[in-house]
CHARMM-style PDB file with segment names, atoms N, HN, CA, C and O in Angstrom:
ATOM      1  N   UNK     1      79.134   2.013  54.746  1.00  0.00      PROA
ATOM      2  CA  UNK     1      78.100   2.088  55.747  1.00  0.00      PROA
ATOM      3  C   UNK     1      76.876   2.777  55.151  1.00  0.00      PROA
ATOM      4  O   UNK     1      76.773   2.933  53.934  1.00  0.00      PROA
ATOM      5  N   UNK     2      75.971   3.179  55.997  1.00  0.00      PROA
ATOM      6  HN  UNK     2      76.054   3.052  56.986  1.00  0.00      PROA
ATOM      7  CA  UNK     2      74.716   3.754  55.524  1.00  0.00      PROA
ATOM      8  C   UNK     2      74.819   5.260  55.353  1.00  0.00      PROA
ATOM      9  O   UNK     2      75.308   5.972  56.230  1.00  0.00      PROA
ATOM     10  N   UNK     3      74.357   5.717  54.231  1.00  0.00      PROA
ATOM     11  HN  UNK     3      73.960   5.139  53.518  1.00  0.00      PROA
ATOM     12  CA  UNK     3      74.227   7.149  53.963  1.00  0.00      PROA
ATOM     13  C   UNK     3      72.937   7.327  53.175  1.00  0.00      PROA
ATOM     14  O   UNK     3      72.754   6.717  52.122  1.00  0.00      PROA
ATOM     15  N   UNK     4      72.062   8.152  53.682  1.00  0.00      PROA
ATOM     16  HN  UNK     4      72.211   8.648  54.538  1.00  0.00      PROA
ATOM     17  CA  UNK     4      70.754   8.366  53.057  1.00  0.00      PROA
ATOM     18  C   UNK     4      70.016   7.041  52.865  1.00  0.00      PROA
ATOM     19  O   UNK     4      69.448   6.785  51.803  1.00  0.00      PROA
ATOM     20  N   UNK     5      70.030   6.216  53.891  1.00  0.00      PROA
ATOM     21  HN  UNK     5      70.491   6.424  54.753  1.00  0.00      PROA
ATOM     22  CA  UNK     5      69.254   4.976  53.962  1.00  0.00      PROA
ATOM     23  C   UNK     5      69.694   3.891  52.991  1.00  0.00      PROA
ATOM     24  O   UNK     5      68.904   3.004  52.670  1.00  0.00      PROA
ATOM     25  N   UNK     6      70.933   3.937  52.516  1.00  0.00      PROA
ATOM     26  HN  UNK     6      71.576   4.658  52.776  1.00  0.00      PROA
ATOM     27  CA  UNK     6      71.443   2.869  51.672  1.00  0.00      PROA
ATOM     28  C   UNK     6      72.890   2.586  52.032  1.00  0.00      PROA
ATOM     29  O   UNK     6      73.602   3.478  52.494  1.00  0.00      PROA
ATOM     30  N   UNK     7      73.323   1.372  51.827  1.00  0.00      PROA
ATOM     31  HN  UNK     7      72.745   0.648  51.452  1.00  0.00      PROA
ATOM     32  CA  UNK     7      74.689   0.959  52.135  1.00  0.00      PROA
ATOM     33  C   UNK     7      75.622   1.478  51.044  1.00  0.00      PROA
ATOM     34  O   UNK     7      75.375   1.272  49.855  1.00  0.00      PROA
ATOM     35  N   UNK     8      76.704   2.159  51.460  1.00  0.00      PROA
ATOM     36  HN  UNK     8      76.905   2.327  52.426  1.00  0.00      PROA
ATOM     37  CA  UNK     8      77.641   2.709  50.478  1.00  0.00      PROA
ATOM     38  C   UNK     8      79.049   2.788  51.051  1.00  0.00      PROA
ATOM     39  O   UNK     8      79.233   2.895  52.263  1.00  0.00      PROA
ATOM     40  N   UNK     9      80.032   2.735  50.171  1.00  0.00      PROA
ATOM     41  HN  UNK     9      79.882   2.648  49.187  1.00  0.00      PROA
ATOM     42  CA  UNK     9      81.429   2.961  50.523  1.00  0.00      PROA
ATOM     43  C   UNK     9      81.958   4.190  49.796  1.00  0.00      PROA
ATOM     44  O   UNK     9      83.144   4.505  49.903  1.00  0.00      PROA
ATOM     45  N   UNK    10      81.096   4.891  49.053  1.00  0.00      PROA
ATOM     46  HN  UNK    10      80.133   4.636  48.966  1.00  0.00      PROA
ATOM     47  CA  UNK    10      81.486   6.072  48.302  1.00  0.00      PROA
ATOM     48  C   UNK    10      81.653   7.252  49.258  1.00  0.00      PROA
ATOM     49  O   UNK    10      80.685   7.703  49.870  1.00  0.00      PROA
ATOM     50  N   UNK    11      82.873   7.743  49.383  1.00  0.00      PROA
ATOM     51  HN  UNK    11      83.660   7.376  48.886  1.00  0.00      PROA
ATOM     52  CA  UNK    11      83.167   8.815  50.342  1.00  0.00      PROA
ATOM     53  C   UNK    11      82.410  10.096  50.020  1.00  0.00      PROA
ATOM     54  O   UNK    11      82.081  10.852  50.934  1.00  0.00      PROA
ATOM     55  N   UNK    12      82.127  10.361  48.761  1.00  0.00      PROA
ATOM     56  HN  UNK    12      82.394   9.747  48.018  1.00  0.00      PROA
ATOM     57  CA  UNK    12      81.372  11.567  48.388  1.00  0.00      PROA
ATOM     58  C   UNK    12      79.955  11.499  48.960  1.00  0.00      PROA
ATOM     59  O   UNK    12      79.451  12.490  49.488  1.00  0.00      PROA
ATOM     60  N   UNK    13      79.321  10.348  48.858  1.00  0.00      PROA
ATOM     61  HN  UNK    13      79.730   9.543  48.429  1.00  0.00      PROA
ATOM     62  CA  UNK    13      77.974  10.172  49.415  1.00  0.00      PROA
ATOM     63  C   UNK    13      78.003  10.247  50.934  1.00  0.00      PROA
ATOM     64  O   UNK    13      77.124  10.850  51.549  1.00  0.00      PROA
ATOM     65  N   UNK    14      79.014   9.633  51.534  1.00  0.00      PROA
ATOM     66  HN  UNK    14      79.728   9.142  51.034  1.00  0.00      PROA
ATOM     67  CA  UNK    14      79.150   9.655  52.991  1.00  0.00      PROA
ATOM     68  C   UNK    14      79.366  11.083  53.467  1.00  0.00      PROA
ATOM     69  O   UNK    14      78.763  11.505  54.454  1.00  0.00      PROA
ATOM     70  N   UNK    15      80.222  11.834  52.774  1.00  0.00      PROA
ATOM     71  HN  UNK    15      80.712  11.491  51.972  1.00  0.00      PROA
ATOM     72  CA  UNK    15      80.496  13.217  53.142  1.00  0.00      PROA
ATOM     73  C   UNK    15      79.231  14.068  53.066  1.00  0.00      PROA
ATOM     74  O   UNK    15      78.964  14.865  53.965  1.00  0.00      PROA
ATOM     75  N   UNK    16      78.454  13.901  51.999  1.00  0.00      PROA
ATOM     76  HN  UNK    16      78.671  13.254  51.269  1.00  0.00      PROA
ATOM     77  CA  UNK    16      77.206  14.658  51.865  1.00  0.00      PROA
ATOM     78  C   UNK    16      76.249  14.324  53.005  1.00  0.00      PROA
ATOM     79  O   UNK    16      75.603  15.216  53.556  1.00  0.00      PROA
ATOM     80  N   UNK    17      76.157  13.057  53.356  1.00  0.00      PROA
ATOM     81  HN  UNK    17      76.681  12.333  52.908  1.00  0.00      PROA
ATOM     82  CA  UNK    17      75.293  12.623  54.453  1.00  0.00      PROA
ATOM     83  C   UNK    17      75.759  13.218  55.789  1.00  0.00      PROA
ATOM     84  O   UNK    17      74.956  13.756  56.551  1.00  0.00      PROA
ATOM     85  N   UNK    18      77.054  13.115  56.059  1.00  0.00      PROA
ATOM     86  HN  UNK    18      77.707  12.678  55.440  1.00  0.00      PROA
ATOM     87  CA  UNK    18      77.588  13.622  57.321  1.00  0.00      PROA
ATOM     88  C   UNK    18      77.378  15.124  57.460  1.00  0.00      PROA
ATOM     89  O   UNK    18      77.011  15.606  58.532  1.00  0.00      PROA
ATOM     90  N   UNK    19      77.606  15.857  56.389  1.00  0.00      PROA
ATOM     91  HN  UNK    19      77.903  15.466  55.519  1.00  0.00      PROA
ATOM     92  CA  UNK    19      77.440  17.310  56.450  1.00  0.00      PROA
ATOM     93  C   UNK    19      75.971  17.714  56.591  1.00  0.00      PROA
ATOM     94  O   UNK    19      75.657  18.695  57.264  1.00  0.00      PROA
ATOM     95  N   UNK    20      75.073  16.956  55.954  1.00  0.00      PROA
ATOM     96  HN  UNK    20      75.328  16.159  55.407  1.00  0.00      PROA
ATOM     97  CA  UNK    20      73.648  17.269  56.119  1.00  0.00      PROA
ATOM     98  C   UNK    20      73.193  16.978  57.546  1.00  0.00      PROA
ATOM     99  O   UNK    20      72.370  17.709  58.097  1.00  0.00      PROA
ATOM    100  N   UNK    21      73.724  15.915  58.143  1.00  0.00      PROA
ATOM    101  HN  UNK    21      74.393  15.321  57.694  1.00  0.00      PROA
ATOM    102  CA  UNK    21      73.395  15.598  59.532  1.00  0.00      PROA
ATOM    103  C   UNK    21      74.004  16.619  60.483  1.00  0.00      PROA
ATOM    104  O   UNK    21      73.425  16.904  61.532  1.00  0.00      PROA
ATOM    105  N   UNK    22      75.162  17.173  60.134  1.00  0.00      PROA
ATOM    106  HN  UNK    22      75.632  16.941  59.282  1.00  0.00      PROA
ATOM    107  CA  UNK    22      75.814  18.175  60.987  1.00  0.00      PROA
ATOM    108  C   UNK    22      74.958  19.424  61.115  1.00  0.00      PROA
ATOM    109  O   UNK    22      74.977  20.082  62.155  1.00  0.00      PROA
ATOM    110  N   UNK    23      74.210  19.758  60.075  1.00  0.00      PROA
ATOM    111  HN  UNK    23      74.195  19.224  59.230  1.00  0.00      PROA
ATOM    112  CA  UNK    23      73.352  20.937  60.098  1.00  0.00      PROA
ATOM    113  C   UNK    23      72.147  20.770  61.025  1.00  0.00      PROA
ATOM    114  O   UNK    23      71.510  21.757  61.396  1.00  0.00      PROA
ATOM    115  N   UNK    24      71.834  19.535  61.400  1.00  0.00      PROA
ATOM    116  HN  UNK    24      72.351  18.734  61.099  1.00  0.00      PROA
ATOM    117  CA  UNK    24      70.658  19.252  62.225  1.00  0.00      PROA
ATOM    118  C   UNK    24      70.926  19.322  63.722  1.00  0.00      PROA
ATOM    119  O   UNK    24      69.986  19.272  64.515  1.00  0.00      PROA
ATOM    120  N   UNK    25      72.191  19.438  64.126  1.00  0.00      PROA
ATOM    121  HN  UNK    25      72.955  19.479  63.482  1.00  0.00      PROA
ATOM    122  CA  UNK    25      72.536  19.385  65.545  1.00  0.00      PROA
ATOM    123  C   UNK    25      73.153  20.698  66.010  1.00  0.00      PROA
ATOM    124  O   UNK    25      73.562  21.531  65.201  1.00  0.00      PROA
ATOM    125  N   UNK    26      73.212  20.867  67.328  1.00  0.00      PROA
ATOM    126  HN  UNK    26      72.880  20.190  67.985  1.00  0.00      PROA
ATOM    127  CA  UNK    26      73.722  22.101  67.903  1.00  0.00      PROA
ATOM    128  C   UNK    26      75.218  22.068  68.205  1.00  0.00      PROA
ATOM    129  O   UNK    26      75.869  23.113  68.236  1.00  0.00      PROA
ATOM    130  N   UNK    27      75.766  20.872  68.427  1.00  0.00      PROA
ATOM    131  HN  UNK    27      75.237  20.023  68.402  1.00  0.00      PROA
ATOM    132  CA  UNK    27      77.178  20.794  68.808  1.00  0.00      PROA
ATOM    133  C   UNK    27      77.882  19.665  68.059  1.00  0.00      PROA
ATOM    134  O   UNK    27      77.253  18.747  67.533  1.00  0.00      PROA
ATOM    135  N   UNK    28      79.200  19.766  68.032  1.00  0.00      PROA
ATOM    136  HN  UNK    28      79.712  20.511  68.459  1.00  0.00      PROA
ATOM    137  CA  UNK    28      79.994  18.705  67.396  1.00  0.00      PROA
ATOM    138  C   UNK    28      79.893  17.404  68.178  1.00  0.00      PROA
ATOM    139  O   UNK    28      79.907  16.325  67.585  1.00  0.00      PROA
ATOM    140  N   UNK    29      79.793  17.489  69.500  1.00  0.00      PROA
ATOM    141  HN  UNK    29      79.783  18.365  69.982  1.00  0.00      PROA
ATOM    142  CA  UNK    29      79.663  16.281  70.324  1.00  0.00      PROA
ATOM    143  C   UNK    29      78.366  15.538  69.999  1.00  0.00      PROA
ATOM    144  O   UNK    29      78.356  14.311  69.911  1.00  0.00      PROA
ATOM    145  N   UNK    30      77.285  16.274  69.823  1.00  0.00      PROA
ATOM    146  HN  UNK    30      77.293  17.271  69.894  1.00  0.00      PROA
ATOM    147  CA  UNK    30      76.003  15.653  69.469  1.00  0.00      PROA
ATOM    148  C   UNK    30      76.087  15.016  68.085  1.00  0.00      PROA
ATOM    149  O   UNK    30      75.547  13.933  67.863  1.00  0.00      PROA
ATOM    150  N   UNK    31      76.758  15.682  67.165  1.00  0.00      PROA
ATOM    151  HN  UNK    31      77.197  16.563  67.345  1.00  0.00      PROA
ATOM    152  CA  UNK    31      76.945  15.163  65.807  1.00  0.00      PROA
ATOM    153  C   UNK    31      77.706  13.839  65.838  1.00  0.00      PROA
ATOM    154  O   UNK    31      77.293  12.864  65.210  1.00  0.00      PROA
ATOM    155  N   UNK    32      78.826  13.810  66.575  1.00  0.00      PROA
ATOM    156  HN  UNK    32      79.161  14.602  67.086  1.00  0.00      PROA
ATOM    157  CA  UNK    32      79.609  12.574  66.687  1.00  0.00      PROA
ATOM    158  C   UNK    32      78.772  11.452  67.290  1.00  0.00      PROA
ATOM    159  O   UNK    32      78.850  10.309  66.839  1.00  0.00      PROA
ATOM    160  N   UNK    33      77.971  11.770  68.306  1.00  0.00      PROA
ATOM    161  HN  UNK    33      77.907  12.698  68.672  1.00  0.00      PROA
ATOM    162  CA  UNK    33      77.125  10.768  68.948  1.00  0.00      PROA
ATOM    163  C   UNK    33      76.093  10.210  67.959  1.00  0.00      PROA
ATOM    164  O   UNK    33      75.890   8.998  67.883  1.00  0.00      PROA
ATOM    165  N   UNK    34      75.456  11.090  67.216  1.00  0.00      PROA
ATOM    166  HN  UNK    34      75.621  12.074  67.277  1.00  0.00      PROA
ATOM    167  CA  UNK    34      74.463  10.648  66.220  1.00  0.00      PROA
ATOM    168  C   UNK    34      75.110   9.769  65.147  1.00  0.00      PROA
ATOM    169  O   UNK    34      74.523   8.770  64.733  1.00  0.00      PROA
ATOM    170  N   UNK    35      76.304  10.128  64.698  1.00  0.00      PROA
ATOM    171  HN  UNK    35      76.781  10.940  65.034  1.00  0.00      PROA
ATOM    172  CA  UNK    35      76.961   9.374  63.639  1.00  0.00      PROA
ATOM    173  C   UNK    35      77.403   7.990  64.113  1.00  0.00      PROA
ATOM    174  O   UNK    35      77.460   7.052  63.318  1.00  0.00      PROA
ATOM    175  N   UNK    36      77.712   7.858  65.388  1.00  0.00      PROA
ATOM    176  HN  UNK    36      77.666   8.619  66.034  1.00  0.00      PROA
ATOM    177  CA  UNK    36      78.028   6.531  65.930  1.00  0.00      PROA
ATOM    178  C   UNK    36      76.818   5.617  65.779  1.00  0.00      PROA
ATOM    179  O   UNK    36      76.970   4.420  65.538  1.00  0.00      PROA
ATOM    180  N   UNK    37      75.629   6.171  65.919  1.00  0.00      PROA
ATOM    181  HN  UNK    37      75.506   7.143  66.115  1.00  0.00      PROA
ATOM    182  CA  UNK    37      74.404   5.397  65.726  1.00  0.00      PROA
ATOM    183  C   UNK    37      74.242   4.901  64.297  1.00  0.00      PROA
ATOM    184  O   UNK    37      73.621   3.864  64.065  1.00  0.00      PROA
ATOM    185  N   UNK    38      74.799   5.641  63.336  1.00  0.00      PROA
ATOM    186  HN  UNK    38      75.303   6.483  63.525  1.00  0.00      PROA
ATOM    187  CA  UNK    38      74.766   5.232  61.932  1.00  0.00      PROA
ATOM    188  C   UNK    38      75.959   4.356  61.560  1.00  0.00      PROA
ATOM    189  O   UNK    38      76.042   3.885  60.426  1.00  0.00      PROA
ATOM    190  N   UNK    39      76.883   4.129  62.490  1.00  0.00      PROA
ATOM    191  HN  UNK    39      76.816   4.512  63.412  1.00  0.00      PROA
ATOM    192  CA  UNK    39      78.026   3.262  62.215  1.00  0.00      PROA
ATOM    193  C   UNK    39      79.291   3.980  61.809  1.00  0.00      PROA
ATOM    194  O   UNK    39      80.185   3.373  61.220  1.00  0.00      PROA
ATOM    195  N   UNK    40      79.386   5.289  62.118  1.00  0.00      PROA
ATOM    196  HN  UNK    40      78.659   5.783  62.596  1.00  0.00      PROA
ATOM    197  CA  UNK    40      80.577   6.060  61.796  1.00  0.00      PROA
ATOM    198  C   UNK    40      81.223   6.594  63.070  1.00  0.00      PROA
ATOM    199  O   UNK    40      80.536   7.053  63.983  1.00  0.00      PROA
ATOM    200  N   UNK    41      82.534   6.530  63.121  1.00  0.00      PROA
ATOM    201  HN  UNK    41      83.092   6.157  62.380  1.00  0.00      PROA
ATOM    202  CA  UNK    41      83.281   7.150  64.207  1.00  0.00      PROA
ATOM    203  C   UNK    41      83.964   8.390  63.631  1.00  0.00      PROA
ATOM    204  O   UNK    41      84.689   8.303  62.640  1.00  0.00      PROA
ATOM    205  N   UNK    42      83.727   9.537  64.255  1.00  0.00      PROA
ATOM    206  HN  UNK    42      83.137   9.607  65.060  1.00  0.00      PROA
ATOM    207  CA  UNK    42      84.325  10.792  63.806  1.00  0.00      PROA
ATOM    208  C   UNK    42      85.353  11.235  64.830  1.00  0.00      PROA
ATOM    209  O   UNK    42      85.084  11.253  66.031  1.00  0.00      PROA
ATOM    210  N   UNK    43      86.545  11.596  64.338  1.00  0.00      PROA
ATOM    211  HN  UNK    43      86.763  11.581  63.363  1.00  0.00      PROA
ATOM    212  CA  UNK    43      87.623  12.017  65.232  1.00  0.00      PROA
ATOM    213  C   UNK    43      88.296  13.245  64.642  1.00  0.00      PROA
ATOM    214  O   UNK    43      88.729  13.236  63.490  1.00  0.00      PROA
ATOM    215  N   UNK    44      88.380  14.295  65.438  1.00  0.00      PROA
ATOM    216  HN  UNK    44      88.029  14.302  66.374  1.00  0.00      PROA
ATOM    217  CA  UNK    44      89.000  15.552  64.999  1.00  0.00      PROA
ATOM    218  C   UNK    44      90.515  15.363  64.905  1.00  0.00      PROA
ATOM    219  O   UNK    44      91.139  14.865  65.841  1.00  0.00      PROA
ATOM    220  N   UNK    45      91.107  15.764  63.768  1.00  0.00      PROA
ATOM    221  HN  UNK    45      90.599  16.169  63.008  1.00  0.00      PROA
ATOM    222  CA  UNK    45      92.554  15.726  63.565  1.00  0.00      PROA
ATOM    223  C   UNK    45      93.004  17.093  63.046  1.00  0.00      PROA
ATOM    224  O   UNK    45      92.184  17.990  62.851  1.00  0.00      PROA
ATOM    225  N   UNK    46      94.301  17.243  62.826  1.00  0.00      PROA
ATOM    226  HN  UNK    46      94.967  16.514  62.984  1.00  0.00      PROA
ATOM    227  CA  UNK    46      94.836  18.489  62.278  1.00  0.00      PROA
ATOM    228  C   UNK    46      94.285  18.777  60.883  1.00  0.00      PROA
ATOM    229  O   UNK    46      94.109  19.937  60.510  1.00  0.00      PROA
ATOM    230  N   UNK    47      94.015  17.725  60.116  1.00  0.00      PROA
ATOM    231  HN  UNK    47      94.158  16.783  60.419  1.00  0.00      PROA
ATOM    232  CA  UNK    47      93.567  17.867  58.734  1.00  0.00      PROA
ATOM    233  C   UNK    47      92.057  18.035  58.591  1.00  0.00      PROA
ATOM    234  O   UNK    47      91.582  18.381  57.510  1.00  0.00      PROA
ATOM    235  N   UNK    48      91.302  17.802  59.642  1.00  0.00      PROA
ATOM    236  HN  UNK    48      91.688  17.520  60.521  1.00  0.00      PROA
ATOM    237  CA  UNK    48      89.849  17.881  59.578  1.00  0.00      PROA
ATOM    238  C   UNK    48      89.228  16.852  60.500  1.00  0.00      PROA
ATOM    239  O   UNK    48      89.639  16.703  61.651  1.00  0.00      PROA
ATOM    240  N   UNK    49      88.226  16.138  59.981  1.00  0.00      PROA
ATOM    241  HN  UNK    49      87.892  16.259  59.047  1.00  0.00      PROA
ATOM    242  CA  UNK    49      87.537  15.111  60.763  1.00  0.00      PROA
ATOM    243  C   UNK    49      87.737  13.771  60.076  1.00  0.00      PROA
ATOM    244  O   UNK    49      87.295  13.572  58.945  1.00  0.00      PROA
ATOM    245  N   UNK    50      88.406  12.853  60.764  1.00  0.00      PROA
ATOM    246  HN  UNK    50      88.765  13.015  61.683  1.00  0.00      PROA
ATOM    247  CA  UNK    50      88.624  11.513  60.232  1.00  0.00      PROA
ATOM    248  C   UNK    50      87.345  10.699  60.397  1.00  0.00      PROA
ATOM    249  O   UNK    50      86.751  10.674  61.475  1.00  0.00      PROA
ATOM    250  N   UNK    51      86.927  10.035  59.326  1.00  0.00      PROA
ATOM    251  HN  UNK    51      87.410  10.055  58.450  1.00  0.00      PROA
ATOM    252  CA  UNK    51      85.721   9.216  59.326  1.00  0.00      PROA
ATOM    253  C   UNK    51      86.136   7.757  59.271  1.00  0.00      PROA
ATOM    254  O   UNK    51      86.905   7.355  58.397  1.00  0.00      PROA
ATOM    255  N   UNK    52      85.623   6.961  60.211  1.00  0.00      PROA
ATOM    256  HN  UNK    52      84.999   7.288  60.921  1.00  0.00      PROA
ATOM    257  CA  UNK    52      85.936   5.531  60.248  1.00  0.00      PROA
ATOM    258  C   UNK    52      84.644   4.732  60.381  1.00  0.00      PROA
ATOM    259  O   UNK    52      83.654   5.215  60.929  1.00  0.00      PROA
ATOM    260  N   UNK    53      84.669   3.515  59.875  1.00  0.00      PROA
ATOM    261  HN  UNK    53      85.473   3.122  59.430  1.00  0.00      PROA
ATOM    262  CA  UNK    53      83.523   2.617  59.943  1.00  0.00      PROA
ATOM    263  C   UNK    53      83.598   1.803  61.229  1.00  0.00      PROA
ATOM    264  O   UNK    53      84.642   1.247  61.568  1.00  0.00      PROA
ATOM    265  N   UNK    54      82.490   1.744  61.927  1.00  0.00      PROA
ATOM    266  HN  UNK    54      81.642   2.196  61.651  1.00  0.00      PROA
ATOM    267  CA  UNK    54      82.403   0.932  63.133  1.00  0.00      PROA
ATOM    268  C   UNK    54      81.836  -0.431  62.786  1.00  0.00      PROA
ATOM    269  O   UNK    54      81.128  -0.511  61.783  1.00  0.00      PROA
ATOM    270  N   UNK    55      82.072  -1.487  63.500  1.00  0.00      PROA
ATOM    271  HN  UNK    55      82.648  -1.422  64.316  1.00  0.00      PROA
ATOM    272  CA  UNK    55      82.787  -1.585  64.759  1.00  0.00      PROA
ATOM    273  C   UNK    55      84.287  -1.808  64.600  1.00  0.00      PROA
ATOM    274  O   UNK    55      85.012  -1.783  65.594  1.00  0.00      PROA
ATOM    275  N   UNK    56      84.771  -2.025  63.382  1.00  0.00      PROA
ATOM    276  HN  UNK    56      84.181  -2.045  62.574  1.00  0.00      PROA
ATOM    277  CA  UNK    56      86.195  -2.289  63.188  1.00  0.00      PROA
ATOM    278  C   UNK    56      87.040  -1.019  63.281  1.00  0.00      PROA
ATOM    279  O   UNK    56      88.260  -1.097  63.422  1.00  0.00      PROA
ATOM    280  N   UNK    57      86.399   0.146  63.202  1.00  0.00      PROA
ATOM    281  HN  UNK    57      85.408   0.209  63.087  1.00  0.00      PROA
ATOM    282  CA  UNK    57      87.085   1.446  63.201  1.00  0.00      PROA
ATOM    283  C   UNK    57      88.019   1.571  61.996  1.00  0.00      PROA
ATOM    284  O   UNK    57      89.134   2.079  62.110  1.00  0.00      PROA
ATOM    285  N   UNK    58      87.547   1.099  60.842  1.00  0.00      PROA
ATOM    286  HN  UNK    58      86.641   0.687  60.749  1.00  0.00      PROA
ATOM    287  CA  UNK    58      88.291   1.139  59.587  1.00  0.00      PROA
ATOM    288  C   UNK    58      88.205   2.541  58.989  1.00  0.00      PROA
ATOM    289  O   UNK    58      87.103   3.005  58.696  1.00  0.00      PROA
ATOM    290  N   UNK    59      89.333   3.233  58.798  1.00  0.00      PROA
ATOM    291  HN  UNK    59      90.228   2.856  59.037  1.00  0.00      PROA
ATOM    292  CA  UNK    59      89.291   4.600  58.235  1.00  0.00      PROA
ATOM    293  C   UNK    59      88.727   4.612  56.819  1.00  0.00      PROA
ATOM    294  O   UNK    59      89.085   3.769  55.997  1.00  0.00      PROA
ATOM    295  N   UNK    60      87.838   5.575  56.531  1.00  0.00      PROA
ATOM    296  HN  UNK    60      87.547   6.260  57.198  1.00  0.00      PROA
ATOM    297  CA  UNK    60      87.264   5.746  55.209  1.00  0.00      PROA
ATOM    298  C   UNK    60      87.817   6.955  54.497  1.00  0.00      PROA
ATOM    299  O   UNK    60      87.969   6.952  53.275  1.00  0.00      PROA
ATOM    300  N   UNK    61      88.125   8.008  55.271  1.00  0.00      PROA
ATOM    301  HN  UNK    61      88.002   8.010  56.264  1.00  0.00      PROA
ATOM    302  CA  UNK    61      88.620   9.240  54.679  1.00  0.00      PROA
ATOM    303  C   UNK    61      88.575  10.368  55.704  1.00  0.00      PROA
ATOM    304  O   UNK    61      88.308  10.149  56.886  1.00  0.00      PROA
ATOM    305  N   UNK    62      88.844  11.579  55.222  1.00  0.00      PROA
ATOM    306  HN  UNK    62      89.061  11.757  54.262  1.00  0.00      PROA
ATOM    307  CA  UNK    62      88.877  12.746  56.087  1.00  0.00      PROA
ATOM    308  C   UNK    62      88.020  13.853  55.487  1.00  0.00      PROA
ATOM    309  O   UNK    62      88.121  14.154  54.297  1.00  0.00      PROA
ATOM    310  N   UNK    63      87.173  14.456  56.321  1.00  0.00      PROA
ATOM    311  HN  UNK    63      87.090  14.212  57.288  1.00  0.00      PROA
ATOM    312  CA  UNK    63      86.390  15.619  55.920  1.00  0.00      PROA
ATOM    313  C   UNK    63      87.199  16.867  56.211  1.00  0.00      PROA
ATOM    314  O   UNK    63      87.731  17.008  57.312  1.00  0.00      PROA
ATOM    315  N   UNK    64      87.305  17.756  55.272  1.00  0.00      PROA
ATOM    316  HN  UNK    64      86.873  17.641  54.377  1.00  0.00      PROA
ATOM    317  CA  UNK    64      87.999  19.021  55.473  1.00  0.00      PROA
ATOM    318  C   UNK    64      86.953  20.066  55.834  1.00  0.00      PROA
ATOM    319  O   UNK    64      86.284  20.617  54.960  1.00  0.00      PROA
ATOM    320  N   UNK    65      86.820  20.331  57.118  1.00  0.00      PROA
ATOM    321  HN  UNK    65      87.364  19.883  57.828  1.00  0.00      PROA
ATOM    322  CA  UNK    65      85.835  21.307  57.596  1.00  0.00      PROA
ATOM    323  C   UNK    65      86.508  22.640  57.834  1.00  0.00      PROA
ATOM    324  O   UNK    65      87.669  22.695  58.239  1.00  0.00      PROA
ATOM    325  N   UNK    66      85.780  23.714  57.582  1.00  0.00      PROA
ATOM    326  HN  UNK    66      84.837  23.669  57.253  1.00  0.00      PROA
ATOM    327  CA  UNK    66      86.328  25.051  57.802  1.00  0.00      PROA
ATOM    328  C   UNK    66      85.906  25.581  59.146  1.00  0.00      PROA
ATOM    329  OT1 UNK    66      86.271  26.698  59.511  1.00  0.00      PROA
TER     330      UNK     66
END
């Protein structure tokens, strides 16, 4: 999907994009909403935040947030 205005499947680039966008918002709910606009579905799990590509909801990986 898109990260920093380019199409990519590299999880490292996606992770950097997601974390930079997380710093711009006040809540996790707002962050998830914004990322849906970029084509990512974020879901909180025991291991962190699962990242999936929309509209198929194809899992890409998991962010380990502290």
